[in-house]
DRENLUMDO-839742 format. One record per residue (C-alpha): residue in one letter; x, y, z. Coordinates in nm, 3 decimals, decimal comma. Each point is the difference from the previous one (the first is absolute). Example, Ala and Ser with C-alpha at 12.3 -4.5 7.8 and 13.67 -1.06 7.14 Angstrom:
BEGIN
{rec a; {1,230; -0,450; 0,780}};
{rec s; {0,137; 0,344; -0,066}};
This chain:
BEGIN
{rec m; {0,105; -0,886; 0,290}};
{rec l; {0,205; -0,185; 0,299}};
{rec e; {-0,232; 0,216; 0,278}};
{rec s; {-0,345; -0,115; -0,149}};
{rec f; {0,141; -0,401; 0,029}};
{rec t; {0,104; 0,044; 0,306}};
{rec a; {-0,312; 0,156; 0,151}};
{rec t; {-0,211; -0,279; -0,192}};
{rec l; {0,184; -0,240; 0,183}};
{rec r; {-0,057; 0,144; 0,318}};
{rec e; {-0,400; -0,030; -0,071}};
{rec m; {0,025; -0,355; -0,087}};
{rec a; {0,204; -0,078; 0,268}};
{rec g; {-0,208; 0,173; 0,253}};
{rec a; {0,372; 0,161; 0,171}};
{rec d; {0,045; 0,305; 0,128}};
{rec l; {0,365; 0,009; -0,131}};
{rec v; {0,158; -0,116; -0,391}};
{rec t; {0,321; 0,098; -0,121}};
{rec l; {0,192; -0,098; -0,322}};
{rec a; {0,408; -0,007; 0,001}};
{rec i; {0,213; 0,012; -0,327}};
{rec p; {0,371; -0,006; 0,006}};
{rec v; {0,248; 0,233; -0,057}};
{rec g; {0,266; -0,090; -0,273}};
{rec d; {0,220; -0,294; 0,116}};
{rec s; {0,017; 0,042; 0,368}};
{rec g; {-0,283; -0,224; 0,103}};
{rec e; {-0,148; 0,299; 0,189}};
{rec l; {-0,378; 0,105; -0,050}};
{rec v; {-0,197; 0,273; -0,004}};
{rec i; {-0,357; 0,051; 0,104}};
{rec e; {-0,135; 0,131; -0,369}};
{rec a; {-0,373; -0,001; 0,122}};
{rec a; {-0,183; -0,026; 0,347}};
{rec s; {-0,396; 0,021; 0,079}};
{rec g; {-0,154; 0,048; 0,322}};
{rec t; {0,129; 0,047; 0,380}};
{rec r; {0,284; 0,242; -0,007}};
{rec a; {0,055; -0,071; -0,395}};
{rec e; {0,190; 0,323; -0,011}};
{rec d; {0,263; -0,123; 0,281}};
{rec a; {0,052; -0,320; -0,203}};
{rec r; {0,011; 0,110; -0,348}};
{rec g; {0,363; 0,053; -0,091}};
{rec l; {0,140; -0,127; 0,252}};
{rec v; {0,332; -0,216; -0,126}};
{rec l; {-0,002; -0,389; 0,136}};
{rec g; {0,336; -0,156; 0,069}};
{rec a; {0,132; -0,328; 0,033}};
{rec a; {-0,116; -0,101; 0,299}};
{rec t; {-0,318; 0,091; -0,035}};
{rec l; {-0,319; -0,249; -0,079}};
{rec a; {-0,039; 0,140; -0,338}};
{rec a; {0,363; -0,014; -0,133}};
{rec k; {-0,005; -0,415; 0,098}};
{rec v; {-0,308; -0,051; -0,158}};
{rec f; {0,175; 0,211; -0,311}};
{rec a; {0,291; -0,244; 0,026}};
{rec s; {-0,167; -0,315; 0,078}};
{rec g; {-0,348; 0,013; -0,187}};
{rec e; {-0,175; -0,157; 0,292}};
{rec t; {-0,316; 0,159; 0,155}};
{rec i; {0,007; 0,128; 0,404}};
{rec t; {-0,274; 0,008; 0,219}};
{rec s; {0,021; 0,091; 0,329}};
{rec d; {-0,293; 0,098; 0,275}};
{rec a; {0,213; 0,270; 0,154}};
{rec v; {0,249; 0,148; -0,243}};
{rec s; {0,146; 0,327; 0,165}};
{rec a; {0,101; -0,241; 0,289}};
{rec d; {0,055; -0,273; -0,210}};
{rec p; {0,448; -0,079; 0,113}};
{rec r; {0,032; -0,103; -0,394}};
{rec a; {-0,081; 0,338; -0,091}};
{rec s; {0,254; 0,324; 0,019}};
{rec g; {-0,110; 0,330; -0,105}};
{rec g; {-0,261; 0,056; -0,246}};
{rec s; {-0,307; 0,092; 0,027}};
{rec a; {-0,115; -0,174; 0,232}};
{rec a; {0,237; 0,232; 0,204}};
{rec v; {-0,131; 0,275; -0,085}};
{rec v; {-0,383; -0,010; -0,008}};
{rec e; {-0,111; -0,286; 0,317}};
{rec l; {-0,111; -0,333; -0,203}};
{rec g; {-0,182; -0,302; 0,121}};
{rec p; {-0,070; -0,311; -0,268}};
{rec a; {0,171; 0,021; -0,350}};
{rec f; {0,055; -0,215; -0,244}};
{rec l; {0,329; 0,092; -0,270}};
{rec v; {-0,014; -0,115; -0,339}};
{rec p; {0,194; -0,018; -0,293}};
{rec l; {-0,150; 0,168; -0,335}};
{rec g; {0,130; -0,170; -0,347}};
{rec t; {0,155; -0,358; -0,027}};
{rec r; {0,260; -0,203; 0,238}};
{rec d; {0,274; 0,078; -0,249}};
{rec h; {-0,046; 0,369; -0,059}};
{rec v; {-0,198; 0,210; 0,295}};
{rec r; {-0,129; 0,293; -0,105}};
{rec s; {-0,137; 0,156; 0,345}};
{rec v; {-0,041; -0,051; 0,338}};
{rec l; {-0,366; 0,016; 0,143}};
{rec q; {-0,092; 0,038; 0,392}};
{rec v; {-0,342; 0,000; 0,121}};
{rec a; {-0,042; 0,078; 0,338}};
{rec n; {-0,290; 0,080; 0,289}};
{rec v; {0,099; 0,184; 0,342}};
{rec p; {0,078; -0,178; 0,297}};
{rec g; {-0,348; -0,162; 0,105}};
{rec g; {-0,144; -0,015; -0,341}};
{rec p; {-0,037; -0,392; -0,128}};
{rec v; {0,195; -0,174; -0,149}};
{rec f; {-0,016; -0,101; -0,389}};
{rec t; {-0,140; -0,318; -0,120}};
{rec d; {0,154; -0,226; -0,263}};
{rec a; {-0,241; 0,071; -0,232}};
{rec v; {0,023; 0,380; 0,046}};
{rec i; {0,427; -0,068; -0,085}};
{rec d; {-0,087; -0,204; -0,297}};
{rec m; {-0,257; 0,221; -0,150}};
{rec v; {0,226; 0,330; 0,034}};
{rec i; {0,305; -0,197; -0,090}};
{rec g; {-0,204; -0,086; -0,371}};
{rec y; {-0,138; 0,322; -0,004}};
{rec g; {0,359; 0,169; 0,051}};
{rec n; {0,179; -0,205; -0,253}};
{rec q; {-0,286; 0,068; -0,296}};
{rec a; {0,118; 0,397; 0,089}};
{rec a; {0,372; -0,160; -0,015}};
{rec l; {-0,023; -0,157; -0,317}};
{rec a; {-0,232; 0,273; -0,182}};
{rec l; {0,358; 0,257; 0,146}};
{rec e; {0,174; -0,218; -0,184}};
{rec v; {-0,149; 0,006; -0,312}};
{rec a; {-0,017; 0,343; 0,040}};
{rec e; {0,405; 0,076; 0,059}};
{rec h; {0,041; -0,246; -0,296}};
{rec r; {-0,162; 0,228; -0,197}};
{rec q; {0,206; 0,319; 0,133}};
{rec d; {0,308; -0,185; -0,108}};
{rec a; {-0,092; -0,084; -0,311}};
{rec d; {-0,064; 0,348; -0,030}};
{rec r; {0,335; 0,120; 0,148}};
{rec m; {0,173; -0,237; -0,213}};
{rec l; {-0,165; 0,161; -0,318}};
{rec v; {0,148; 0,324; 0,180}};
{rec l; {0,332; -0,125; 0,069}};
{rec n; {0,030; -0,101; -0,370}};
{rec d; {-0,100; 0,346; -0,128}};
{rec r; {0,267; 0,151; 0,229}};
{rec d; {0,233; -0,222; -0,103}};
{rec r; {-0,058; 0,087; -0,397}};
{rec i; {-0,011; 0,352; 0,085}};
{rec a; {0,338; -0,031; 0,141}};
{rec r; {0,138; -0,188; -0,298}};
{rec d; {-0,136; 0,214; -0,244}};
{rec l; {0,142; 0,303; 0,171}};
{rec h; {0,307; -0,125; 0,021}};
{rec d; {0,055; -0,124; -0,409}};
{rec l; {-0,182; 0,215; -0,097}};
{rec v; {-0,085; 0,357; 0,099}};
{rec i; {0,378; -0,020; 0,206}};
{rec q; {0,180; -0,104; -0,358}};
{rec r; {-0,186; 0,283; -0,175}};
{rec l; {0,057; 0,252; 0,288}};
{rec f; {0,395; -0,072; -0,012}};
{rec a; {0,017; -0,082; -0,350}};
{rec g; {-0,138; 0,420; -0,081}};
{rec a; {0,236; 0,094; 0,288}};
{rec l; {0,331; -0,146; -0,204}};
{rec t; {-0,170; 0,146; -0,299}};
{rec l; {-0,001; 0,288; 0,084}};
{rec q; {0,276; 0,061; 0,192}};
{rec s; {0,220; -0,091; -0,362}};
{rec t; {-0,118; 0,315; -0,104}};
{rec l; {0,152; 0,203; 0,273}};
{rec g; {0,295; -0,013; -0,175}};
{rec r; {-0,155; 0,174; -0,314}};
{rec l; {-0,132; 0,260; 0,225}};
{rec a; {0,347; 0,171; 0,102}};
{rec d; {-0,070; 0,317; -0,136}};
{rec r; {-0,354; 0,010; 0,076}};
{rec p; {0,069; 0,000; 0,398}};
{rec q; {-0,415; 0,098; 0,109}};
{rec e; {-0,066; -0,264; -0,219}};
{rec g; {0,202; -0,272; 0,123}};
{rec a; {-0,084; 0,142; 0,347}};
{rec r; {-0,414; -0,094; -0,030}};
{rec v; {0,146; -0,369; -0,217}};
{rec q; {0,175; -0,076; 0,360}};
{rec r; {-0,264; 0,119; 0,208}};
{rec v; {-0,284; -0,260; -0,224}};
{rec v; {0,323; -0,269; 0,052}};
{rec d; {0,012; 0,052; 0,360}};
{rec d; {-0,372; -0,006; 0,053}};
{rec l; {-0,044; -0,329; -0,213}};
{rec d; {0,249; -0,135; 0,248}};
{rec d; {-0,179; 0,099; 0,309}};
{rec t; {-0,280; -0,193; -0,179}};
{rec i; {0,200; -0,298; -0,024}};
{rec k; {0,051; 0,009; 0,375}};
{rec v; {-0,366; 0,062; 0,075}};
{rec i; {-0,108; -0,288; -0,219}};
{rec r; {0,252; -0,219; 0,155}};
{rec s; {-0,107; 0,076; 0,345}};
{rec t; {-0,366; -0,062; -0,100}};
{rec i; {0,055; -0,347; -0,133}};
{rec y; {0,192; -0,085; 0,353}};
{rec s; {-0,265; 0,147; 0,243}};
{rec l; {-0,237; -0,212; -0,259}};
{rec g; {0,175; -0,327; 0,198}};
{rec e; {0,048; 0,110; 0,341}};
{rec q; {-0,335; 0,152; 0,045}};
{rec e; {-0,117; -0,355; -0,050}};
{rec r; {0,275; -0,130; 0,234}};
{rec s; {-0,092; 0,234; 0,288}};
{rec r; {-0,300; -0,086; 0,014}};
{rec s; {0,117; -0,357; 0,070}};
{rec e; {0,060; 0,144; 0,328}};
{rec g; {-0,271; 0,187; 0,131}};
{rec l; {-0,010; 0,229; 0,256}};
{rec r; {-0,188; -0,260; 0,215}};
{rec a; {0,317; -0,287; 0,015}};
{rec r; {0,256; 0,313; 0,063}};
{rec l; {-0,198; 0,117; 0,342}};
{rec v; {-0,057; -0,362; 0,112}};
{rec a; {0,406; -0,074; -0,043}};
{rec a; {0,064; 0,336; 0,139}};
{rec m; {-0,209; -0,113; 0,317}};
{rec e; {0,232; -0,310; 0,002}};
{rec r; {0,362; 0,185; 0,019}};
{rec a; {-0,162; 0,223; 0,236}};
{rec a; {-0,138; -0,310; 0,242}};
{rec e; {0,430; -0,105; -0,053}};
{rec a; {0,025; 0,318; 0,265}};
{rec l; {-0,269; 0,004; 0,159}};
{rec g; {0,028; -0,373; 0,116}};
{rec f; {-0,375; -0,010; -0,105}};
{rec a; {-0,284; 0,053; -0,295}};
{rec p; {-0,149; 0,345; -0,034}};
{rec a; {-0,361; -0,021; -0,101}};
{rec l; {-0,082; 0,128; -0,329}};
{rec r; {-0,328; 0,107; -0,128}};
{rec m; {-0,006; 0,097; -0,372}};
{rec t; {-0,314; 0,146; -0,192}};
{rec g; {-0,084; 0,108; -0,356}};
{rec l; {0,165; -0,057; -0,328}};
{rec l; {0,366; -0,008; 0,137}};
{rec d; {0,167; -0,176; -0,308}};
{rec t; {-0,247; 0,209; -0,249}};
{rec n; {-0,049; 0,339; 0,129}};
{rec v; {0,351; 0,106; 0,110}};
{rec p; {0,232; 0,161; -0,195}};
{rec a; {0,338; -0,156; 0,051}};
{rec g; {0,150; 0,361; 0,121}};
{rec h; {-0,267; -0,025; 0,234}};
{rec a; {0,040; -0,306; 0,105}};
{rec e; {0,365; 0,037; 0,065}};
{rec h; {-0,010; 0,248; 0,203}};
{rec m; {-0,293; -0,167; 0,223}};
{rec l; {0,242; -0,288; 0,035}};
{rec a; {0,292; 0,209; 0,090}};
{rec v; {-0,179; 0,141; 0,272}};
{rec a; {-0,159; -0,363; 0,152}};
{rec g; {0,280; -0,142; 0,029}};
{rec e; {0,149; 0,332; 0,146}};
{rec a; {-0,263; 0,034; 0,259}};
{rec l; {0,097; -0,369; 0,064}};
{rec s; {0,281; 0,038; 0,017}};
{rec n; {-0,031; 0,266; 0,314}};
{rec a; {-0,233; -0,184; 0,191}};
{rec a; {0,268; -0,359; 0,009}};
{rec r; {0,235; 0,291; 0,094}};
{rec h; {-0,085; 0,213; 0,243}};
{rec a; {-0,389; -0,031; 0,073}};
{rec q; {0,113; -0,365; 0,150}};
{rec a; {-0,335; -0,091; -0,076}};
{rec t; {-0,162; -0,365; 0,030}};
{rec a; {-0,284; 0,087; -0,309}};
{rec v; {-0,033; 0,238; -0,297}};
{rec d; {-0,340; -0,008; -0,267}};
{rec v; {0,009; 0,062; -0,326}};
{rec s; {-0,205; 0,172; -0,217}};
{rec v; {0,014; 0,066; -0,348}};
{rec e; {-0,315; 0,091; -0,185}};
{rec v; {-0,048; 0,162; -0,337}};
{rec t; {-0,310; 0,188; -0,127}};
{rec d; {-0,082; 0,184; -0,350}};
{rec t; {0,171; 0,349; 0,118}};
{rec a; {0,264; -0,147; 0,276}};
{rec l; {0,264; -0,228; 0,122}};
{rec r; {0,023; -0,033; 0,399}};
{rec l; {0,232; -0,162; 0,240}};
{rec k; {-0,035; -0,044; 0,340}};
{rec v; {0,265; -0,158; 0,229}};
{rec a; {-0,094; -0,008; 0,441}};
{rec d; {0,152; -0,178; 0,217}};
{rec n; {0,030; -0,067; 0,378}};
{rec g; {0,341; 0,115; 0,042}};
{rec h; {0,150; 0,310; 0,270}};
{rec g; {-0,101; 0,256; -0,235}};
{rec l; {0,202; 0,309; -0,078}};
{rec d; {0,265; 0,095; 0,231}};
{rec p; {-0,091; 0,401; 0,014}};
{rec a; {0,422; 0,035; 0,095}};
{rec v; {0,097; -0,089; -0,383}};
{rec t; {-0,009; 0,342; -0,210}};
{rec r; {0,162; -0,137; -0,276}};
{rec r; {-0,209; -0,311; -0,247}};
{rec s; {0,146; -0,024; -0,355}};
{rec g; {-0,227; -0,304; -0,042}};
{rec l; {-0,374; 0,198; 0,081}};
{rec a; {0,160; 0,286; -0,210}};
{rec n; {0,019; -0,187; -0,313}};
{rec l; {-0,308; -0,184; 0,026}};
{rec q; {-0,126; 0,345; -0,029}};
{rec q; {0,139; 0,091; -0,227}};
{rec r; {-0,081; -0,298; -0,198}};
{rec a; {-0,340; 0,094; 0,051}};
{rec e; {0,019; 0,393; -0,138}};
{rec e; {0,154; -0,113; -0,287}};
{rec l; {-0,349; -0,214; -0,102}};
{rec g; {-0,182; 0,315; 0,144}};
{rec g; {-0,130; -0,244; 0,261}};
{rec s; {0,052; 0,024; 0,412}};
{rec f; {0,187; -0,159; 0,299}};
{rec s; {-0,086; 0,003; 0,346}};
{rec l; {0,120; -0,141; 0,322}};
{rec r; {-0,191; -0,055; 0,357}};
{rec p; {0,008; -0,185; 0,294}};
{rec n; {-0,229; -0,358; 0,000}};
{rec e; {-0,245; -0,067; 0,267}};
{rec p; {0,080; -0,122; 0,217}};
{rec n; {0,397; -0,022; -0,103}};
{rec g; {0,205; 0,019; -0,272}};
{rec t; {-0,003; 0,205; -0,323}};
{rec v; {-0,234; 0,020; -0,271}};
{rec v; {0,161; 0,107; -0,340}};
{rec e; {-0,209; 0,076; -0,240}};
{rec w; {0,073; 0,102; -0,394}};
{rec a; {-0,218; 0,072; -0,325}};
{rec a; {0,061; 0,147; -0,379}};
{rec p; {-0,274; 0,095; -0,204}};
{rec l; {-0,036; -0,211; -0,339}};
{rec h; {-0,129; 0,150; -0,356}};
{rec a; {-0,377; -0,141; -0,105}};
{rec i; {0,039; -0,304; -0,220}};
{rec p; {-0,179; -0,031; -0,310}};
């Protein structure tokens, strides 16, 4: 839906590239969720830090225009650093009090400057689309509340009715064991039933707990955790790694895969900071219907052939093997190291 939205806007504005960035968690950073036009694949999934023009538009709610956005001194990073762009404008979508996303409409260098009429047309169409998305999200929120209410009801019923009845039944059976002292075989069978009921109560209690934990885990998605990991790595590196995220990371990645991937990314970034003395690191995370992939490329010194013991790298290999995936380490061009890690995903219904 968002891809068709950016494609329609690109045709309306006669632009070379249109991108739509949405916020990631509460960090103030955004990710380009959809892109259409020149080198759209290079912009899609790119995380935009607080110094980028898109982040400034998101924070201020004000439109920004530029005659040469890639050379604009106000810009730092973002799609304009990846794709050479000329005339452009960035507009917030939503209301001044609640900016939902940021739209960038740009031409290549030497392309025509966008007129006020085009900017107004894009803002009007974009805000109508944002309103439609907001209505759809409100419906999703209402459906989600129904699901949460059902979970609460199920949890109460399991605790107040099922567990209590199982517990009472187990006590009744246990009280009869004293009457079966002269019949050890029958007593052993009753004891096994009591033990099974005790295990069943533990399983139900665990299920009740997981009903709440599932919702809490969704509140901090994998995208937000990746952004937080990049912020931690920036302290050790002295600069912010470039991050690109594509696919449904918050919904299609199992918790176990996410934990392994985050650990691998952390180890790779730590190696780049401690050993490689890199001045640039690019991190790419992609999820498809069948696989989760991570790529960390730096421009540092590369692998030292004199170092034969690499326990950290063996750990990354083991994390891949545990999930039936793969891990590789190779030289980057013209210098540096590329870490690639992948794990298969089960088919999602």
